[in-house]
BAVEX-345952 format. One line per field, with one value per atom (N, C-alpha, C): z, y, x. Coordinates in nm, 4 decimals, always signed. Last residue first. Layout:
<guvexs>
z	Z|...
y	Y|...
x	X|...
</guvexs>
This chain:
<guvexs>
z	-1.0081|-0.9890|-1.1194|-0.9230|-1.0197|-0.9996|-0.6599|-0.7071|-0.8034|-0.6627|-0.6451|-0.7078|-0.5165|-0.6257|-0.6028|-0.1817|-0.2909|-0.3971|+0.0279|-0.0694|-0.1843|+0.2636|+0.2238|+0.1262|+0.3319|+0.2278|+0.1767|+0.5482|+0.4174|+0.3028|+0.7645|+0.7192|+0.5805|+0.8033|+0.7504|+0.6966|+0.8969|+0.7824|+0.7210|+1.1224|+1.0008|+0.8792|+1.2839|+1.2647|+1.1287|+1.3202|+1.2940|+1.2771|+1.3783|+1.4067|+1.3879|+1.1001|+1.2411|+1.2569|+0.8692|+0.8846|+1.0297|+0.7770|+0.8786|+0.8999|+0.5675|+0.5589|+0.6616|+0.4813|+0.5498|+0.5411|+0.1941|+0.2834|+0.3480|+0.1019|+0.1263|+0.2270|-0.1216|+0.0201|+0.0349|-0.3726|-0.3388|-0.1896|-0.6116|-0.4693|-0.4397|-0.9142|-0.8402|-0.6943|-1.2108|-1.0711|-1.0042|-1.5382|-1.4462|-1.3062|-1.6921|-1.6307|-1.5363|-1.7762|-1.8749|-1.8169|-1.5539|-1.6553|-1.7592|-1.2518|-1.3695|-1.4720|-0.9192|-1.0319|-1.1511|-0.6478|-0.7650|-0.8732|-0.3225|-0.4139|-0.5329|-0.1004|-0.2045|-0.3064|+0.2474|+0.1153|+0.0196|+0.5352|+0.4379|+0.3037|+0.8631|+0.7291|+0.6325|+1.1993|+1.0868|+0.9566|+1.4428|+1.3559|+1.2420|+1.7069|+1.5971|+1.5146|+1.8854|+1.9399|+1.8346|+1.6618|+1.7889|+1.8413|+1.3289|+1.4260|+1.5588|+1.0229|+1.1639|+1.2454|+0.7272|+0.7842|+0.9287|+0.5508|+0.6628|+0.7149|+0.2159|+0.3186|+0.4281|-0.0272|+0.0756|+0.1770|-0.3753|-0.2431|-0.1444|-0.6886|-0.5810|-0.4501|-1.0234|-0.8938|-0.7861|-1.3198|-1.2334|-1.1046|-1.6453|-1.5308|-1.4476|-1.7782|-1.7629|-1.6505|-1.9696|-1.8988|-1.8975|-1.9202|-1.9896|-1.9053|-1.7769|-1.8364|-1.9131|-1.6339|-1.7688|-1.8411|-1.4044|-1.3944|-1.5322|-1.5219|-1.4675|-1.4593|-1.4409|-1.5164|-1.4445|-1.3995|-1.3859|-1.4702|-1.2144|-1.3500|-1.3361|-0.9977|-1.0245|-1.1734|-0.7597|-0.9005|-0.9248|-0.4410|-0.5225|-0.6664|-0.1237|-0.2639|-0.3483|+0.2081|+0.1125|-0.0277|+0.3791|+0.3271|+0.2247|+0.4689|+0.5342|+0.4870|+0.5458|+0.4441|+0.5131|+0.7191|+0.7124|+0.6096|+0.8419|+0.7250|+0.7176|+1.1259|+1.0578|+0.9403|+1.3373|+1.2200|+1.1500|+1.5283|+1.5637|+1.4470|+1.4310|+1.4654|+1.4967|+1.4128|+1.2873|+1.3134|+1.6775|+1.6198|+1.4938|+1.8626|+1.7693|+1.7147|+2.2013|+2.0717|+1.9851
y	+0.6296|+0.7659|+0.8142|+0.4274|+0.4602|+0.6043|+0.2219|+0.3609|+0.3805|-0.0692|-0.0026|+0.1356|-0.0590|-0.0917|-0.0183|-0.1556|-0.0587|-0.1080|-0.3276|-0.3562|-0.2566|-0.0855|-0.2262|-0.2434|+0.1784|+0.1502|+0.0069|+0.1833|+0.2171|+0.1904|+0.1470|+0.0326|+0.0581|+0.4064|+0.3052|+0.1856|+0.5297|+0.5877|+0.4879|+0.3727|+0.3689|+0.4235|+0.2029|+0.3208|+0.3165|-0.1576|-0.0383|+0.0809|-0.5006|-0.3805|-0.2593|-0.6790|-0.6449|-0.5213|-0.9138|-0.7697|-0.7341|-1.1912|-1.1448|-0.9968|-1.1866|-1.2772|-1.2417|-0.8419|-0.9696|-1.0562|-0.6714|-0.7061|-0.8416|-0.4055|-0.5498|-0.5797|-0.1639|-0.1965|-0.3476|-0.0307|-0.1370|-0.1644|+0.2125|+0.1820|+0.0774|+0.2525|+0.2230|+0.1908|+0.4165|+0.3847|+0.3498|+0.4251|+0.4229|+0.3861|+0.3923|+0.5227|+0.5279|+0.1409|+0.2285|+0.3664|+0.0075|+0.0529|+0.1465|+0.1154|+0.0297|+0.0922|+0.1082|+0.1963|+0.1060|+0.0430|-0.0129|+0.0926|-0.0017|+0.1119|+0.0623|-0.1512|-0.1840|-0.0694|-0.1208|-0.0662|-0.1069|-0.2696|-0.2678|-0.2173|-0.1658|-0.1937|-0.1798|-0.2890|-0.2187|-0.2597|-0.2593|-0.3401|-0.2552|-0.0126|-0.0750|-0.1599|+0.1218|+0.0433|-0.0272|+0.3850|+0.3162|+0.2458|+0.3160|+0.3941|+0.3206|+0.3057|+0.2690|+0.3693|+0.1562|+0.2610|+0.2199|+0.0812|+0.0428|+0.1659|-0.0107|+0.0921|+0.0389|-0.1601|-0.1745|-0.0612|-0.1226|-0.0896|-0.1048|-0.2686|-0.2448|-0.2187|-0.2057|-0.2175|-0.1797|-0.3963|-0.2794|-0.3094|-0.4836|-0.5088|-0.3819|-0.5243|-0.4572|-0.5192|-0.5062|-0.6009|-0.5449|-0.2706|-0.3068|-0.4073|-0.1734|-0.3057|-0.3522|+0.0554|+0.0698|-0.0637|-0.0358|+0.0091|+0.0233|-0.3254|-0.1904|-0.1531|-0.6592|-0.5658|-0.4318|-0.7719|-0.7802|-0.6767|-0.8393|-0.8457|-0.8613|-0.6789|-0.7433|-0.7446|-0.6760|-0.6615|-0.7402|-0.5075|-0.6291|-0.5943|-0.4077|-0.3676|-0.4940|-0.3092|-0.4183|-0.3625|-0.0998|-0.1336|-0.2452|+0.0077|-0.1155|-0.1579|+0.3437|+0.2474|+0.1252|+0.4592|+0.4348|+0.3273|+0.6857|+0.6042|+0.5857|+0.7309|+0.7442|+0.6472|+0.9027|+0.8165|+0.8388|+1.0904|+0.9759|+0.8799|+1.2723|+1.3222|+1.2087|+1.1293|+1.1568|+1.2130|+1.1297|+1.0062|+1.0328|+1.4243|+1.3542|+1.2294|+1.4849|+1.4606|+1.3815
x	-0.1132|-0.0623|-0.0031|-0.3879|-0.2823|-0.2414|-0.4767|-0.4746|-0.3590|-0.6858|-0.5569|-0.5620|-1.0142|-0.9222|-0.7919|-1.0953|-1.0916|-0.9954|-1.0722|-1.1757|-1.1807|-0.9673|-0.9787|-1.0937|-1.0116|-0.9127|-0.9244|-1.1829|-1.2392|-1.1415|-1.0170|-1.0972|-1.1552|-0.9250|-0.8328|-0.9099|-1.1598|-1.0880|-0.9906|-1.2307|-1.3124|-1.2375|-0.9578|-1.0419|-1.1124|-1.0002|-0.9196|-1.0125|-0.9622|-1.0403|-0.9501|-0.8068|-0.8261|-0.9145|-0.8953|-0.8781|-0.9063|-0.7307|-0.8247|-0.7974|-0.5506|-0.6653|-0.7726|-0.4614|-0.4401|-0.5653|-0.3951|-0.5043|-0.4771|-0.1964|-0.1974|-0.3068|-0.2844|-0.2882|-0.2961|-0.0902|-0.1837|-0.1721|-0.0304|-0.0237|-0.1302|+0.1615|+0.0395|+0.0697|+0.2627|+0.2925|+0.1604|+0.4137|+0.2997|+0.3468|+0.6402|+0.6175|+0.4986|+0.6965|+0.6319|+0.5982|+0.7965|+0.8921|+0.8295|+0.6306|+0.6409|+0.7341|+0.6572|+0.6898|+0.7185|+0.4470|+0.5158|+0.5333|+0.4143|+0.4294|+0.5121|+0.2077|+0.3046|+0.3021|+0.1647|+0.1343|+0.2443|+0.0350|+0.1439|+0.0929|-0.0393|-0.0895|+0.0270|-0.0252|+0.0366|-0.0309|-0.2908|-0.2035|-0.1464|-0.2628|-0.3369|-0.2406|-0.1055|-0.2150|-0.2988|-0.0248|-0.0004|-0.1259|-0.0234|-0.0985|-0.0828|+0.1461|+0.1441|+0.0641|+0.2112|+0.1280|+0.1034|+0.4995|+0.4138|+0.3421|+0.5820|+0.5700|+0.4787|+0.7902|+0.6877|+0.6978|+0.8229|+0.8756|+0.7612|+0.8933|+0.7986|+0.8722|+0.9459|+1.0107|+0.9107|+0.8516|+0.8558|+0.9297|+0.7382|+0.8249|+0.8253|+0.4000|+0.5296|+0.6108|+0.1183|+0.2041|+0.3456|-0.1458|-0.0226|+0.0566|-0.3589|-0.3709|-0.2486|-0.3386|-0.3938|-0.4074|-0.2148|-0.3542|-0.4191|-0.0247|-0.0371|-0.1848|+0.0534|-0.0302|-0.0384|+0.3950|+0.2503|+0.1797|+0.6723|+0.6200|+0.4701|+0.9119|+0.7824|+0.7538|+1.1651|+1.1318|+1.0034|+1.1538|+1.1472|+1.1142|+1.2587|+1.2431|+1.2482|+1.2142|+1.2022|+1.1791|+1.2001|+1.3323|+1.3295|+0.9692|+1.0145|+1.1534|+0.9128|+0.9558|+1.0127|+0.6250|+0.7698|+0.8007|+0.4037|+0.4298|+0.5802|+0.1900|+0.3189|+0.3263|-0.0274|-0.0177|+0.1161|-0.0629|+0.0195|+0.0411|-0.2391|-0.1060|-0.0098|-0.4712|-0.4002|-0.2613|-0.5600|-0.5053|-0.4258|-0.4569|-0.5455|-0.4781|-0.4023|-0.3416|-0.4399
</guvexs>
């Protein structure tokens, strides 16, 4: 079985109202949902999926203070700018 076959994404159930800057730089209110990216035997990664009131949406990978050892494809996500959708 390939590692990618074991990779799962699940919603953590946490939903929060946020106020901040969108990818375009607009200051807005929005709703954020947390997702967990899970690969057996590896630490979970948390993604924040925010839908802003102006229609924009972004995904931000939460970076822990100590980044654990992980497959190169996942490690490449750290240090990148957030993705606007």
